[in-house]
LOZA-648362 format. One record per atom (N, C-alpha, C, O, CB): residue number from 1; atom name; x, y, z. Coordinates in steps of 0.1 Angstrom, whole numbers, plus 5000, padded with zeros to 4 digits. Glycine has a CB too. Layout:
N
> resi; name; x; y; z
> NUM; CA; X; Y; Z
...
***
This chain:
83
> resi; name; x; y; z
> 1; N; 8932; 4128; 9373
> 1; CA; 8931; 4134; 9385
> 1; C; 8919; 4143; 9385
> 1; O; 8918; 4152; 9377
> 1; CB; 8942; 4142; 9388
> 2; N; 8909; 4141; 9393
> 2; CA; 8897; 4148; 9393
> 2; C; 8899; 4161; 9402
> 2; O; 8909; 4164; 9408
> 2; CB; 8886; 4140; 9398
> 3; N; 8888; 4169; 9401
> 3; CA; 8888; 4183; 9407
> 3; C; 8890; 4181; 9423
> 3; O; 8897; 4189; 9429
> 3; CB; 8875; 4191; 9404
> 4; N; 8884; 4171; 9430
> 4; CA; 8884; 4168; 9443
> 4; C; 8898; 4163; 9447
> 4; O; 8904; 4167; 9457
> 4; CB; 8873; 4158; 9447
> 5; N; 8904; 4155; 9438
> 5; CA; 8917; 4151; 9441
> 5; C; 8928; 4163; 9440
> 5; O; 8937; 4163; 9449
> 5; CB; 8920; 4141; 9432
> 6; N; 8927; 4171; 9430
> 6; CA; 8935; 4182; 9429
> 6; C; 8936; 4192; 9441
> 6; O; 8947; 4197; 9444
> 6; CB; 8931; 4189; 9417
> 7; N; 8923; 4194; 9447
> 7; CA; 8924; 4203; 9459
> 7; C; 8929; 4196; 9471
> 7; O; 8932; 4203; 9481
> 7; CB; 8911; 4208; 9461
> 8; N; 8930; 4183; 9471
> 8; CA; 8934; 4176; 9484
> 8; C; 8950; 4174; 9483
> 8; O; 8956; 4172; 9493
> 8; CB; 8928; 4161; 9486
> 9; N; 8956; 4176; 9471
> 9; CA; 8970; 4173; 9470
> 9; C; 8978; 4185; 9476
> 9; O; 8975; 4196; 9476
> 9; CB; 8975; 4170; 9454
> 10; N; 8990; 4180; 9482
> 10; CA; 8999; 4189; 9488
> 10; C; 9007; 4197; 9477
> 10; O; 9009; 4192; 9466
> 10; CB; 9007; 4182; 9498
> 11; N; 9012; 4208; 9481
> 11; CA; 9020; 4217; 9471
> 11; C; 9032; 4209; 9465
> 11; O; 9035; 4209; 9453
> 11; CB; 9024; 4230; 9479
> 12; N; 9039; 4202; 9474
> 12; CA; 9050; 4194; 9469
> 12; C; 9046; 4183; 9460
> 12; O; 9054; 4181; 9450
> 12; CB; 9056; 4188; 9480
> 13; N; 9035; 4177; 9462
> 13; CA; 9030; 4166; 9454
> 13; C; 9026; 4171; 9441
> 13; O; 9028; 4165; 9430
> 13; CB; 9019; 4157; 9461
> 14; N; 9019; 4183; 9441
> 14; CA; 9013; 4189; 9430
> 14; C; 9025; 4193; 9420
> 14; O; 9025; 4190; 9408
> 14; CB; 9005; 4202; 9434
> 15; N; 9036; 4199; 9426
> 15; CA; 9048; 4204; 9419
> 15; C; 9055; 4191; 9411
> 15; O; 9058; 4191; 9399
> 15; CB; 9059; 4211; 9429
> 16; N; 9056; 4180; 9420
> 16; CA; 9063; 4168; 9413
> 16; C; 9054; 4162; 9402
> 16; O; 9059; 4156; 9392
> 16; CB; 9066; 4157; 9425
> 17; N; 9041; 4163; 9404
> 17; CA; 9032; 4158; 9394
> 17; C; 9033; 4167; 9382
> 17; O; 9033; 4162; 9371
> 17; CB; 9018; 4157; 9399
> 18; N; 9034; 4179; 9384
> 18; CA; 9034; 4188; 9373
> 18; C; 9047; 4187; 9366
> 18; O; 9047; 4187; 9353
> 18; CB; 9033; 4202; 9377
> 19; N; 9059; 4184; 9372
> 19; CA; 9071; 4182; 9366
> 19; C; 9070; 4170; 9358
> 19; O; 9076; 4170; 9347
> 19; CB; 9081; 4181; 9375
> 20; N; 9063; 4158; 9363
> 20; CA; 9062; 4146; 9355
> 20; C; 9054; 4148; 9342
> 20; O; 9058; 4142; 9332
> 20; CB; 9055; 4136; 9363
> 21; N; 9043; 4156; 9343
> 21; CA; 9034; 4159; 9331
> 21; C; 9042; 4166; 9322
> 21; O; 9041; 4164; 9310
> 21; CB; 9022; 4166; 9335
> 22; N; 9051; 4175; 9325
> 22; CA; 9059; 4183; 9316
> 22; C; 9069; 4173; 9308
> 22; O; 9070; 4174; 9296
> 22; CB; 9068; 4194; 9323
> 23; N; 9075; 4165; 9317
> 23; CA; 9084; 4155; 9310
> 23; C; 9076; 4146; 9300
> 23; O; 9081; 4143; 9289
> 23; CB; 9091; 4147; 9322
> 24; N; 9065; 4142; 9305
> 24; CA; 9057; 4133; 9296
> 24; C; 9054; 4139; 9282
> 24; O; 9055; 4133; 9271
> 24; CB; 9044; 4129; 9302
> 25; N; 9050; 4153; 9284
> 25; CA; 9045; 4160; 9272
> 25; C; 9057; 4162; 9264
> 25; O; 9056; 4161; 9251
> 25; CB; 9037; 4174; 9276
> 26; N; 9069; 4165; 9269
> 26; CA; 9081; 4168; 9261
> 26; C; 9086; 4156; 9255
> 26; O; 9093; 4158; 9245
> 26; CB; 9092; 4175; 9268
> 27; N; 9083; 4144; 9258
> 27; CA; 9088; 4132; 9254
> 27; C; 9083; 4130; 9239
> 27; O; 9090; 4124; 9231
> 27; CB; 9084; 4120; 9263
> 28; N; 9071; 4135; 9236
> 28; CA; 9066; 4132; 9223
> 28; C; 9060; 4120; 9219
> 28; O; 9057; 4116; 9208
> 28; CB; 9075; 4135; 9214
> 29; N; 9058; 4112; 9231
> 29; CA; 9052; 4099; 9230
> 29; C; 9037; 4099; 9231
> 29; O; 9031; 4088; 9229
> 29; CB; 9059; 4090; 9240
> 30; N; 9031; 4109; 9234
> 30; CA; 9016; 4110; 9237
> 30; C; 9008; 4112; 9225
> 30; O; 9012; 4120; 9217
> 30; CB; 9013; 4120; 9247
> 31; N; 8996; 4106; 9225
> 31; CA; 8987; 4109; 9214
> 31; C; 8980; 4122; 9217
> 31; O; 8980; 4127; 9229
> 31; CB; 8977; 4096; 9212
> 32; N; 8975; 4128; 9207
> 32; CA; 8968; 4142; 9209
> 32; C; 8958; 4142; 9221
> 32; O; 8959; 4152; 9230
> 32; CB; 8960; 4145; 9196
> 33; N; 8949; 4133; 9222
> 33; CA; 8940; 4131; 9232
> 33; C; 8947; 4132; 9246
> 33; O; 8943; 4140; 9255
> 33; CB; 8933; 4118; 9229
> 34; N; 8957; 4123; 9247
> 34; CA; 8964; 4121; 9260
> 34; C; 8971; 4135; 9262
> 34; O; 8971; 4140; 9274
> 34; CB; 8974; 4109; 9259
> 35; N; 8977; 4141; 9253
> 35; CA; 8984; 4154; 9254
> 35; C; 8974; 4163; 9260
> 35; O; 8976; 4170; 9270
> 35; CB; 8990; 4158; 9239
> 36; N; 8962; 4164; 9255
> 36; CA; 8952; 4174; 9260
> 36; C; 8948; 4172; 9273
> 36; O; 8946; 4181; 9281
> 36; CB; 8940; 4174; 9252
> 37; N; 8947; 4159; 9278
> 37; CA; 8943; 4156; 9291
> 37; C; 8954; 4159; 9300
> 37; O; 8952; 4164; 9311
> 37; CB; 8938; 4142; 9293
> 38; N; 8967; 4157; 9297
> 38; CA; 8979; 4161; 9305
> 38; C; 8978; 4176; 9307
> 38; O; 8980; 4181; 9318
> 38; CB; 8992; 4156; 9298
> 39; N; 8976; 4183; 9296
> 39; CA; 8976; 4198; 9296
> 39; C; 8965; 4203; 9305
> 39; O; 8967; 4213; 9313
> 39; CB; 8974; 4204; 9281
> 40; N; 8954; 4197; 9305
> 40; CA; 8943; 4202; 9313
> 40; C; 8947; 4200; 9329
> 40; O; 8945; 4209; 9338
> 40; CB; 8928; 4194; 9309
> 41; N; 8951; 4188; 9332
> 41; CA; 8955; 4184; 9345
> 41; C; 8966; 4193; 9350
> 41; O; 8966; 4198; 9361
> 41; CB; 8959; 4170; 9346
> 42; N; 8976; 4196; 9341
> 42; CA; 8987; 4205; 9344
> 42; C; 8982; 4220; 9347
> 42; O; 8987; 4227; 9356
> 42; CB; 8996; 4204; 9332
> 43; N; 8973; 4224; 9339
> 43; CA; 8966; 4237; 9343
> 43; C; 8961; 4238; 9356
> 43; O; 8963; 4248; 9363
> 43; CB; 8955; 4241; 9333
> 44; N; 8954; 4228; 9360
> 44; CA; 8947; 4226; 9374
> 44; C; 8958; 4226; 9384
> 44; O; 8957; 4233; 9394
> 44; CB; 8939; 4213; 9376
> 45; N; 8970; 4220; 9382
> 45; CA; 8980; 4218; 9391
> 45; C; 8987; 4232; 9392
> 45; O; 8991; 4236; 9403
> 45; CB; 8989; 4207; 9387
> 46; N; 8989; 4239; 9381
> 46; CA; 8995; 4253; 9382
> 46; C; 8986; 4262; 9389
> 46; O; 8991; 4269; 9398
> 46; CB; 8999; 4259; 9367
> 47; N; 8974; 4262; 9388
> 47; CA; 8964; 4270; 9396
> 47; C; 8964; 4267; 9410
> 47; O; 8963; 4276; 9418
> 47; CB; 8949; 4268; 9392
> 48; N; 8967; 4255; 9414
> 48; CA; 8966; 4250; 9428
> 48; C; 8979; 4255; 9434
> 48; O; 8979; 4261; 9444
> 48; CB; 8965; 4233; 9428
> 49; N; 8991; 4254; 9427
> 49; CA; 9003; 4258; 9432
> 49; C; 9004; 4273; 9432
> 49; O; 9011; 4279; 9441
> 49; CB; 9014; 4253; 9425
> 50; N; 8999; 4280; 9423
> 50; CA; 8998; 4295; 9424
> 50; C; 8991; 4300; 9436
> 50; O; 8996; 4308; 9443
> 50; CB; 8992; 4300; 9412
> 51; N; 8979; 4294; 9438
> 51; CA; 8970; 4297; 9449
> 51; C; 8978; 4296; 9462
> 51; O; 8978; 4305; 9470
> 51; CB; 8957; 4288; 9450
> 52; N; 8985; 4284; 9463
> 52; CA; 8991; 4281; 9475
> 52; C; 9003; 4291; 9478
> 52; O; 9006; 4296; 9489
> 52; CB; 8996; 4266; 9475
> 53; N; 9010; 4295; 9467
> 53; CA; 9021; 4303; 9469
> 53; C; 9016; 4317; 9473
> 53; O; 9022; 4324; 9481
> 53; CB; 9029; 4304; 9456
> 54; N; 9004; 4321; 9467
> 54; CA; 8999; 4335; 9470
> 54; C; 8995; 4334; 9484
> 54; O; 8996; 4345; 9490
> 54; CB; 8988; 4339; 9460
> 55; N; 8989; 4324; 9490
> 55; CA; 8985; 4323; 9504
> 55; C; 8997; 4323; 9513
> 55; O; 8996; 4329; 9524
> 55; CB; 8978; 4312; 9506
> 56; N; 9008; 4318; 9508
> 56; CA; 9021; 4319; 9517
> 56; C; 9026; 4332; 9517
> 56; O; 9031; 4337; 9527
> 56; CB; 9031; 4310; 9512
> 57; N; 9025; 4339; 9505
> 57; CA; 9031; 4353; 9504
> 57; C; 9022; 4361; 9513
> 57; O; 9028; 4370; 9521
> 57; CB; 9031; 4358; 9488
> 58; N; 9009; 4360; 9514
> 58; CA; 9002; 4369; 9523
> 58; C; 9004; 4366; 9537
> 58; O; 9004; 4375; 9545
> 58; CB; 8988; 4367; 9520
> 59; N; 9006; 4353; 9540
> 59; CA; 9010; 4349; 9554
> 59; C; 9023; 4357; 9558
> 59; O; 9023; 4363; 9568
> 59; CB; 9011; 4334; 9556
> 60; N; 9033; 4355; 9550
> 60; CA; 9046; 4362; 9552
> 60; C; 9045; 4376; 9554
> 60; O; 9050; 4381; 9564
> 60; CB; 9056; 4360; 9540
> 61; N; 9037; 4383; 9545
> 61; CA; 9035; 4398; 9546
> 61; C; 9028; 4401; 9560
> 61; O; 9032; 4411; 9566
> 61; CB; 9027; 4403; 9535
> 62; N; 9019; 4392; 9564
> 62; CA; 9012; 4396; 9577
> 62; C; 9022; 4395; 9588
> 62; O; 9022; 4404; 9596
> 62; CB; 9000; 4386; 9580
> 63; N; 9030; 4385; 9587
> 63; CA; 9041; 4384; 9598
> 63; C; 9051; 4395; 9598
> 63; O; 9054; 4401; 9609
> 63; CB; 9048; 4370; 9597
> 64; N; 9055; 4398; 9587
> 64; CA; 9065; 4409; 9586
> 64; C; 9060; 4423; 9588
> 64; O; 9068; 4432; 9591
> 64; CB; 9071; 4409; 9573
> 65; N; 9047; 4425; 9587
> 65; CA; 9042; 4439; 9590
> 65; C; 9042; 4442; 9605
> 65; O; 9042; 4454; 9608
> 65; CB; 9027; 4440; 9585
> 66; N; 9043; 4432; 9613
> 66; CA; 9043; 4434; 9627
> 66; C; 9031; 4441; 9633
> 66; O; 9020; 4436; 9630
> 66; CB; 9055; 4442; 9629
> 67; N; 9032; 4450; 9641
> 67; CA; 9021; 4456; 9649
> 67; C; 9011; 4466; 9642
> 67; O; 9000; 4469; 9646
> 67; CB; 9026; 4463; 9661
> 68; N; 9017; 4472; 9630
> 68; CA; 9011; 4482; 9623
> 68; C; 9007; 4477; 9610
> 68; O; 9015; 4477; 9601
> 68; CB; 9020; 4494; 9621
> 69; N; 8994; 4471; 9607
> 69; CA; 8989; 4467; 9595
> 69; C; 8989; 4477; 9584
> 69; O; 8988; 4473; 9572
> 69; CB; 8977; 4461; 9597
> 70; N; 8989; 4489; 9587
> 70; CA; 8988; 4500; 9576
> 70; C; 9002; 4502; 9569
> 70; O; 9003; 4506; 9558
> 70; CB; 8984; 4514; 9583
> 71; N; 9013; 4498; 9576
> 71; CA; 9026; 4499; 9570
> 71; C; 9027; 4488; 9560
> 71; O; 9022; 4477; 9562
> 71; CB; 9038; 4499; 9581
> 72; N; 9035; 4490; 9549
> 72; CA; 9038; 4479; 9539
> 72; C; 9047; 4470; 9546
> 72; O; 9053; 4474; 9556
> 72; CB; 9044; 4484; 9526
> 73; N; 9048; 4458; 9543
> 73; CA; 9056; 4447; 9548
> 73; C; 9071; 4451; 9547
> 73; O; 9075; 4457; 9537
> 73; CB; 9054; 4434; 9541
> 74; N; 9079; 4448; 9558
> 74; CA; 9094; 4450; 9555
> 74; C; 9099; 4439; 9547
> 74; O; 9098; 4427; 9551
> 74; CB; 9102; 4450; 9569
> 75; N; 9105; 4442; 9535
> 75; CA; 9111; 4433; 9527
> 75; C; 9125; 4434; 9525
> 75; O; 9129; 4445; 9522
> 75; CB; 9105; 4433; 9516
> 76; N; 9133; 4424; 9527
> 76; CA; 9147; 4424; 9526
> 76; C; 9152; 4414; 9516
> 76; O; 9146; 4404; 9514
> 76; CB; 9153; 4421; 9539
> 77; N; 9163; 4418; 9509
> 77; CA; 9168; 4408; 9499
> 77; C; 9172; 4395; 9506
> 77; O; 9177; 4395; 9517
> 77; CB; 9179; 4414; 9491
> 78; N; 9171; 4384; 9499
> 78; CA; 9174; 4371; 9505
> 78; C; 9187; 4371; 9511
> 78; O; 9190; 4366; 9522
> 78; CB; 9172; 4360; 9496
> 79; N; 9198; 4376; 9503
> 79; CA; 9211; 4375; 9507
> 79; C; 9215; 4382; 9520
> 79; O; 9225; 4380; 9526
> 79; CB; 9220; 4379; 9497
> 80; N; 9205; 4391; 9525
> 80; CA; 9208; 4397; 9538
> 80; C; 9202; 4390; 9549
> 80; O; 9204; 4394; 9561
> 80; CB; 9203; 4411; 9537
> 81; N; 9194; 4380; 9546
> 81; CA; 9187; 4372; 9557
> 81; C; 9197; 4362; 9563
> 81; O; 9203; 4354; 9555
> 81; CB; 9173; 4364; 9552
> 82; N; 9199; 4362; 9576
> 82; CA; 9209; 4353; 9581
> 82; C; 9201; 4340; 9585
> 82; O; 9189; 4341; 9590
> 82; CB; 9216; 4360; 9594
> 83; N; 9208; 4330; 9584
> 83; CA; 9202; 4317; 9589
> 83; C; 9207; 4312; 9601
> 83; O; 9203; 4302; 9606
> 83; CB; 9203; 4305; 9579
***
C-alpha cells in the first residue's frame, strides 16, 4: 500500500487492514523482510487512524462548546448520555 493509497483509505478500512496485519504478524509465518513491510504499512495506518480520530475529537469539541468558544467543551461520561 503506497502513501497515496493510505491517504485515500477510509478509517474503517484502515482499521480492518491494521487488524489483518497484526494477525499476519502474530502468525509467525512471515519472513523478516515481509514482517518489516507489514510493520511499515501498519505504522502508516496507525498514523492515519490517529489523525482521523483527532479530527473527530476536535469536531466534537467544537460542537459541544456551543456559542462560547472560550469555554472548555462540555464533557459528560458516556453512561449519562441517553440514546
